[in-house]
C-alpha positions in Angstrom: 0.1 -0.1 0.1 1.4 3.2 -1.1 1.0 6.2 1.6 1.4 10.1 1.1 2.6 11.7 4.4 2.3 15.4 4.6 4.6 16.5 7.6 6.8 19.8 7.5 9.0 18.3 10.4 11.5 15.8 9.1 12.1 14.4 12.1 8.8 13.6 12.7 8.3 12.2 9.0 11.3 10.1 9.3 10.4 8.4 12.5 6.7 7.6 11.2 8.0 6.4 7.9 10.3 3.9 9.2 7.4 2.7 11.6 5.0 2.6 8.4 7.4 0.5 6.4 7.9 -2.1 9.0 4.2 -2.7 8.4 4.5 -2.9 4.4 3.5 0.7 3.6 5.3 2.8 0.9 5.7 6.1 2.3 6.2 9.3 0.1 7.0 12.4 2.1 5.6 15.8 1.2 7.0 18.8 3.3 4.0 21.0 2.3 0.7 21.4 0.7 2.3 22.3 -2.8 4.4 19.5 -2.7 1.5 17.2 -1.7 -0.7 18.7 -4.4 2.1 18.0 -6.9 2.6 14.3 -5.8 -1.1 13.4 -6.4 -1.1 14.6 -9.9 -1.6 11.5 -12.1 1.6 9.6 -13.2 2.7 6.1 -13.9 3.5 5.2 -10.1 1.2 3.1 -7.7 -1.8 5.3 -7.1 -2.0 6.3 -3.3 -4.2 4.4 -1.1 -4.3 7.1 1.8 -2.9 10.7 2.5 -1.8 11.1 6.0 -2.2 15.2 6.3 -0.7 17.3 9.2 -2.5 20.5 9.6 0.3 22.7 10.3 1.9 23.5 7.3 4.3 26.0 6.3 2.8 27.5 3.2 -0.8 26.7 3.7 -3.3 25.7 6.6 -4.2 21.9 6.3 -7.9 22.5 6.2 -7.1 24.5 2.5 -4.9 21.4 1.3 -7.7 19.1 2.5 -10.5 20.9 0.4 -7.8 21.3 -2.6 -7.2 17.4 -2.7 -10.7 16.9 -2.7 -11.2 19.1 -5.7 -8.5 16.7 -7.3 -9.4 13.6 -6.4 -11.4 11.2 -4.1 -8.3 9.5 -2.1 -9.1 9.0 1.5 -7.4 11.8 3.8 -6.7 11.3 7.4 -6.1 14.8 9.5 -3.2 14.5 11.6 -3.1 17.4 14.3 -2.6 18.5 17.9 -5.9 20.6 17.4 -8.3 18.5 19.7 -11.4 20.8 19.9 -14.4 19.2 18.6 -15.0 22.6 16.1 -11.9 21.7 14.6 -12.6 17.9 13.8 -15.9 18.9 12.4 -14.6 21.3 10.0 -12.0 18.6 8.9 -14.5 16.2 8.4 -17.1 18.7 6.6 -14.1 19.5 4.1 -14.0 16.0 3.1 -11.6 14.2 5.4 -12.1 10.7 6.1 -10.7 10.7 9.4 -9.4 12.8 12.2 -6.0 11.5 14.1 -5.2 13.6 17.4 -1.6 14.1 18.8 -0.2 12.3 20.2 -1.3 9.1 19.1 -0.7 5.5 19.5 0.9 3.9 16.2 -1.5 0.9 16.2 -4.4 3.1 16.3 -3.2 4.9 13.2 -2.1 1.8 11.4 -5.9 0.6 12.0 -7.4 3.9 10.8 -5.5 3.7 7.7 -6.4 0.3 6.9 -10.0 1.3 7.4 -10.4 4.0 5.5 -8.5 2.2 2.7 -10.8 -0.4 2.7 -13.9 1.7 2.8 -13.0 3.5 -0.4 -11.4 0.2 -2.2 -13.3 -1.3 -4.7 -15.9 -3.6 -2.9 -15.5 -1.6 0.2 -18.3 -0.3 2.2 -18.7 2.5 -0.3 -19.6 0.5 -3.2 -23.2 -0.7 -4.0 -23.6 -4.1 -2.8 -24.6 -5.3 -6.2 -21.2 -4.0 -7.8 -19.1 -5.3 -5.2 -20.7 -8.9 -5.4 -20.3 -8.7 -9.2 -16.6 -7.6 -9.4 -15.1 -9.2 -6.0 -14.9 -12.8 -6.9 -11.3 -13.7 -7.2 -10.4 -16.7 -9.5 -7.2 -18.5 -8.3 -6.9 -21.8 -10.4 -9.0 -24.0 -8.6 -9.9 -21.6 -5.8 -12.1 -19.4 -5.7 -12.8 -16.4 -3.1 -15.8 -14.2 -2.8 -15.1 -11.2 -0.7 -18.7 -9.8 -0.4 -20.1 -13.5 0.9 -16.9 -14.4 2.5 -17.1 -17.6 0.7 -14.0 -19.9 -0.5 -14.4 -22.9 -2.6 -12.0 -25.2 -4.5 -13.1 -26.4 -7.8 -16.9 -26.2 -6.9 -16.8 -27.6 -3.4 -17.2 -25.1 -0.5 -14.4 -24.7 2.0 -15.5 -23.4 5.5 -12.7 -21.2 7.0 -12.9 -19.2 10.3 -12.8 -15.5 10.2 -9.0 -15.0 10.7 -8.3 -17.5 8.0 -10.5 -15.9 5.4 -9.0 -12.7 6.3 -5.4 -14.1 5.9 -6.4 -15.6 2.7 -8.4 -12.4 1.1 -5.6 -10.4 1.6 -2.9 -12.4 0.3 -5.4 -13.4 -2.8 -6.2 -9.7 -3.7 -2.6 -9.3 -4.7 -1.3 -12.7 -5.8 2.6 -12.9 -6.5 3.2 -10.1 -3.9 5.1 -10.8 -1.0 3.5 -9.5 2.0 5.8 -9.2 5.5 4.7 -11.0 8.3 4.2 -7.4 10.1 2.2 -6.0 7.4 -0.1 -9.5 7.3 -0.1 -9.2 11.4 -1.3 -5.5 11.3 -4.1 -5.9 8.6 -5.5 -9.1 9.7 -5.0 -9.2 13.7 -4.8 -5.0 13.7 -2.0 -5.4 16.1 1.6 -4.8 16.0 2.5 -7.3 18.9 5.4 -9.4 17.8 3.9 -12.5 19.8 1.2 -12.8 17.2 4.0 -14.2 15.0 3.0 -17.9 16.1 -0.4 -17.6 15.4 0.1 -16.2 11.8 1.8 -19.6 11.5 -0.8 -21.8 12.6 -3.3 -20.1 10.4 -1.1 -20.3 7.3 -0.7 -24.2 8.0 -4.7 -24.5 8.7 -5.2 -22.6 5.2 -2.9 -25.0 3.6 -4.6 -28.1 4.9 -8.2 -26.8 4.7 -7.5 -25.9 0.9 -5.4 -29.3 0.3 -2.8 -27.0 -1.9 0.2 -26.5 0.0 2.0 -24.6 -2.5 -1.0 -22.1 -3.0 0.7 -20.0 -0.1 4.4 -19.8 -0.5 6.4 -18.9 2.6 9.7 -16.4 1.6 12.2 -16.9 4.3 12.8 -14.1 6.4 10.1 -11.9 4.8 6.9 -13.1 5.0 4.1 -15.1 2.9 2.7 -14.7 -1.0 -0.2 -16.4 -2.9 0.9 -18.4 -6.0 -1.4 -18.8 -8.6 -1.7 -22.7 -9.4 -1.4 -23.5 -13.0 -4.5 -24.7 -14.7 -5.4 -28.0 -13.9 -3.4 -28.1 -10.7 -6.6 -28.6 -8.4 -6.1 -29.9 -4.5 -4.6 -32.8 -3.6 -6.8 -36.0 -3.0 -7.0 -37.1 0.4 -4.2 -39.4 1.6 -5.2 -43.1 1.2 -5.9 -45.1 4.9 -3.0 -47.0 6.0 -3.5 -50.8 5.5 
């Protein structure tokens, strides 16, 4: 996920960028409003999923920047500021901000808010009509079909029951097949935490998915980094159940 960080303090920006990078976010830093607006102009790079916008900018007020962003595109904007009064929050939301975070904030909460606004505005998110979502959000990965709106998974047409976290984990990997997801990023997006102790839980869920889908090669371990989903070749269905021992 690519994020635009609009922050005039280089030290704050560097520290926050490092934390976000550990959770799989690619951060582009803009030091003022004009830099931010130029960064949002269409180019050949991956589009930004979220703008993290500080309000105390040197060239113009962050509220003004938010209003100009809204005229330019519909990208989600999270305002980050020390202004905690209700009037400022209301003003920011009325200008089109999707969320408002008050400094000092907890990094885990900020990450959760980033992922929440990106999900709401992504294809198939809460802002899209249900009928369009159902039509567009069936992921076909060889013999595996993942239906995001109904949270159903099937292999060669046979339904495979998954737990809530198993489905969330599979859906995350399936939406970007071939892309390596860092362990920290998966834990952040699926479990909404940065607690390193969750790593063992992740390994258990990966093993469970491989077993239930009977396709161990579907989810590949990238040693020292994380996991990626490998689309199976046509005709590469699930392994048959093992024959009982005689």
